[in-house]
C-alpha positions as CSV (number, residue, x, y, z in Angstrom):
1,M,-3.2,-4.8,11.9
2,K,-4.9,-1.6,10.6
3,F,-5.7,-1.0,7.0
4,D,-6.3,2.6,5.9
5,I,-7.7,2.8,2.3
6,I,-7.6,6.0,0.3
7,T,-10.1,5.9,-2.5
8,I,-12.6,8.0,-4.5
9,F,-15.1,5.1,-4.4
10,P,-15.6,4.4,-0.7
11,K,-18.9,2.5,-1.3
12,I,-16.9,-0.3,-3.0
13,F,-15.6,-1.1,0.4
14,S,-18.2,0.1,2.8
15,A,-21.3,-1.5,1.4
16,K,-22.9,-3.8,4.0
17,G,-22.6,-7.4,2.9
18,G,-19.7,-6.5,0.6
19,Y,-16.4,-8.4,0.4
20,L,-14.9,-6.9,3.5
21,D,-18.1,-7.5,5.5
22,E,-18.4,-11.2,5.0
23,S,-16.9,-14.5,6.3
24,I,-13.4,-14.5,7.7
25,L,-12.7,-10.8,7.3
26,K,-15.9,-9.9,9.0
27,R,-15.0,-12.1,12.0
28,A,-11.5,-10.8,12.1
29,Q,-12.8,-7.2,12.4
30,K,-15.3,-8.3,15.0
31,N,-12.6,-9.9,17.0
32,K,-10.4,-6.8,16.6
33,L,-7.6,-8.7,14.9
34,I,-7.8,-6.3,12.0
35,K,-9.2,-2.8,11.5
36,I,-10.3,-1.4,8.1
37,K,-10.9,2.3,7.7
38,I,-12.0,3.9,4.5
39,H,-11.0,7.5,3.6
40,N,-12.8,9.3,0.7
41,L,-10.1,11.3,-1.1
42,R,-12.7,13.9,-2.1
43,D,-13.1,14.8,1.6
44,F,-9.6,16.3,1.4
45,T,-10.2,18.7,-1.5
46,K,-10.9,22.4,-0.9
47,D,-12.8,23.4,-4.1
48,K,-16.6,23.2,-4.4
49,H,-16.4,20.5,-7.1
50,R,-14.2,18.3,-4.9
51,K,-11.8,17.8,-7.7
52,V,-9.1,15.1,-7.2
53,D,-7.5,15.0,-10.7
54,D,-6.2,17.2,-13.5
55,K,-4.6,17.0,-16.9
56,P,-0.9,15.8,-17.0
57,F,1.8,18.3,-17.7
58,G,3.5,17.6,-21.0
59,G,0.2,16.4,-22.6
60,G,-1.2,13.0,-23.0
61,P,-4.5,11.3,-22.6
62,G,-6.3,10.7,-19.3
63,M,-6.2,12.5,-15.9
64,V,-3.8,12.3,-13.0
65,F,-4.5,12.3,-9.3
66,K,-3.5,15.7,-7.8
67,I,-0.9,15.9,-5.1
68,E,-2.7,18.2,-2.6
69,P,-5.7,16.0,-1.7
70,L,-3.5,12.9,-1.3
71,I,-1.0,14.6,1.0
72,R,-3.8,16.0,3.1
73,A,-5.4,12.6,3.3
74,L,-2.0,11.0,4.3
75,G,-1.4,13.8,6.7
76,S,-4.7,13.2,8.4
77,I,-4.1,9.5,8.7
78,L,-0.6,10.0,10.0
79,R,-1.6,12.9,12.2
80,I,0.9,15.3,10.7
81,K,0.8,18.8,12.2
82,N,2.9,21.7,11.1
83,S,4.9,19.3,8.8
84,K,5.9,17.3,11.8
85,L,5.4,13.6,11.6
86,R,4.6,11.5,14.7
87,I,6.8,8.4,15.0
88,Q,5.3,5.7,12.7
89,K,7.7,2.7,13.3
90,K,5.5,0.0,11.7
91,T,3.6,1.9,9.0
92,K,3.9,1.2,5.3
93,I,2.3,3.1,2.4
94,I,1.3,1.1,-0.7
95,L,0.5,2.6,-4.0
96,F,-1.1,0.2,-6.5
97,S,0.4,0.4,-10.0
98,P,0.5,-2.0,-13.0
99,T,4.3,-1.5,-13.1
100,G,4.8,-2.1,-9.4
101,K,6.5,-5.1,-7.7
102,K,4.5,-8.3,-8.1
103,F,2.6,-9.2,-4.9
104,D,2.9,-12.8,-3.8
105,N,2.2,-14.9,-0.7
106,K,5.8,-14.5,0.6
107,M,5.3,-10.7,0.6
108,A,2.0,-11.1,2.4
109,A,3.6,-13.1,5.2
110,Q,6.5,-10.6,5.5
111,V,4.2,-7.6,5.6
112,A,1.9,-9.2,8.2
113,K,4.9,-9.8,10.4
114,K,6.7,-6.5,10.0
115,Y,3.9,-3.9,10.0
116,D,1.0,-2.8,12.2
117,N,-0.5,-0.2,9.8
118,L,-0.8,-0.3,6.0
119,I,-2.0,2.7,4.1
120,L,-3.4,1.7,0.7
121,I,-3.6,4.3,-2.1
122,C,-6.1,3.3,-4.7
123,G,-5.0,5.1,-7.8
124,R,-7.2,5.7,-10.9
125,Y,-6.9,7.1,-14.4
126,E,-3.3,7.7,-15.6
127,G,-1.9,7.4,-12.1
128,V,-0.8,9.6,-9.2
129,D,1.4,12.8,-9.2
130,A,4.9,11.4,-8.8
131,R,5.8,14.0,-6.2
132,V,3.6,12.2,-3.7
133,K,6.3,9.5,-3.4
134,K,9.0,12.2,-2.8
135,V,7.0,13.8,0.1
136,I,6.4,10.4,1.7
137,R,10.1,9.6,1.5
138,N,10.9,13.0,3.1
139,W,8.7,11.9,6.0
140,K,11.1,8.9,6.3
141,L,8.3,6.5,5.6
142,E,8.3,3.4,3.5
143,I,6.3,3.4,0.2
144,S,6.1,0.6,-2.2
145,E,4.4,0.4,-5.6
146,I,2.6,-3.0,-5.8
147,S,1.0,-4.9,-8.7
148,I,-1.2,-8.0,-8.2
149,G,-0.7,-9.3,-11.7
150,D,0.4,-8.8,-15.3
151,Y,-2.7,-6.9,-16.4
152,V,-4.2,-3.4,-16.0
153,L,-7.3,-2.7,-13.9
154,T,-9.3,0.5,-13.8
155,G,-8.3,1.3,-10.3
156,G,-6.6,0.1,-7.1
157,E,-9.8,-0.9,-5.2
158,I,-9.7,-4.6,-6.2
159,P,-6.0,-4.9,-5.5
160,A,-6.6,-3.4,-2.1
161,M,-9.1,-6.1,-1.2
162,V,-6.7,-8.7,-2.5
163,L,-3.9,-7.4,-0.2
164,I,-6.2,-7.1,2.8
165,D,-7.5,-10.7,2.4
166,S,-4.0,-12.2,1.7
167,I,-2.2,-10.4,4.5
168,S,-5.0,-10.8,7.1
169,R,-5.0,-14.6,6.8
170,Q,-1.3,-14.5,7.9
171,I,-2.2,-12.9,11.2
172,P,-2.5,-15.4,14.0
173,G,-6.1,-16.0,15.0
174,V,-7.7,-14.7,11.8
175,L,-8.3,-18.2,10.4
176,G,-9.2,-19.7,13.7
177,K,-6.6,-22.4,13.4
178,Q,-3.1,-21.6,12.2
179,E,-2.8,-25.0,10.5
180,S,-5.5,-23.7,8.1
181,L,-2.7,-21.9,6.2
182,E,-2.6,-24.4,3.3
183,E,0.8,-23.2,2.2
184,K,2.3,-24.1,5.6
185,R,0.9,-27.7,5.7
186,G,1.8,-28.4,2.1
187,A,-1.8,-28.7,1.0
188,L,-1.8,-25.8,-1.4
189,G,-2.9,-27.0,-4.8
190,A,-3.4,-30.6,-3.7
191,A,-6.4,-32.6,-5.1
192,V,-9.2,-32.9,-2.6
193,Y,-12.4,-35.0,-2.4
194,T,-15.4,-35.2,-0.1
195,R,-18.6,-37.3,0.2
196,P,-20.1,-39.1,-1.6
197,E,-17.4,-41.7,-2.1
198,I,-18.9,-42.6,-5.4
199,F,-20.6,-40.1,-7.6
200,E,-22.7,-41.3,-10.5
201,Y,-23.5,-39.1,-13.5
202,K,-25.1,-40.2,-16.8
203,G,-24.1,-43.8,-16.3
204,K,-20.5,-43.2,-15.3
205,K,-19.0,-43.6,-11.8
206,Y,-16.5,-41.1,-10.3
207,K,-14.7,-42.6,-7.3
208,V,-12.6,-41.1,-4.6
209,P,-9.0,-42.5,-4.8
210,K,-8.6,-45.5,-2.5
211,I,-5.5,-44.1,-0.8
212,L,-7.6,-41.4,0.8
213,L,-9.8,-44.0,2.4
214,S,-6.9,-46.0,3.8
215,G,-6.4,-44.1,7.0
216,D,-2.6,-44.1,6.4
217,H,-1.8,-40.4,6.9
218,K,1.8,-40.7,5.8
219,K,0.9,-42.3,2.5
220,I,-1.9,-39.8,2.0
221,A,0.4,-36.9,2.5
222,T,2.9,-38.4,0.0
223,W,0.1,-39.0,-2.5
224,R,-1.2,-35.4,-2.1
225,M,2.3,-34.0,-2.8
226,S,2.5,-36.1,-5.9
227,K,-0.8,-34.8,-7.2
228,K,0.0,-31.1,-7.2
């Protein structure tokens, strides 16, 4: 799976030791199970100030991402020449928006199975020129507006990292063992304990439930389901 991220703050993603450069995602990239490429939207401007936004027509507060840099960035990623698009069978473009479709684990699994390339547009300010979506649809490509929750963020960079993490772990081999997908083995949200068996704090003892020490895996599974 390849993730192309379009942003005006590339250092959020590219910093060594940052979120995408640690733990499971770092290993997945090293093992070539996923590839993450960052595209600085300002690199696709043509004015000396590298301007990516402007005031909205019709008035109103804030600024809006201009269409020209975004289309050039997408064209570069998709290798569009002379308005002709190379066949992109398993490519999906995602625009992060607080009014978009709510992202969930089911969607993550579906996307991981269906697509090989996700292009993530990290919007800022008051949003993105609406004509961007029309151009993409004229290319016969899929574009979805996605939200990661019922709140408003200052930009799409954090949602992009959420999607990359959630979708990547659905790809076989990324977690090392497929049974590590908690949602598939019914462990998501279950109460868990580890050593020591008895923890003492300020004169009070906190014990691990006896059922977990019984060795009866069937009863343990039933107990865990009841404790969600």
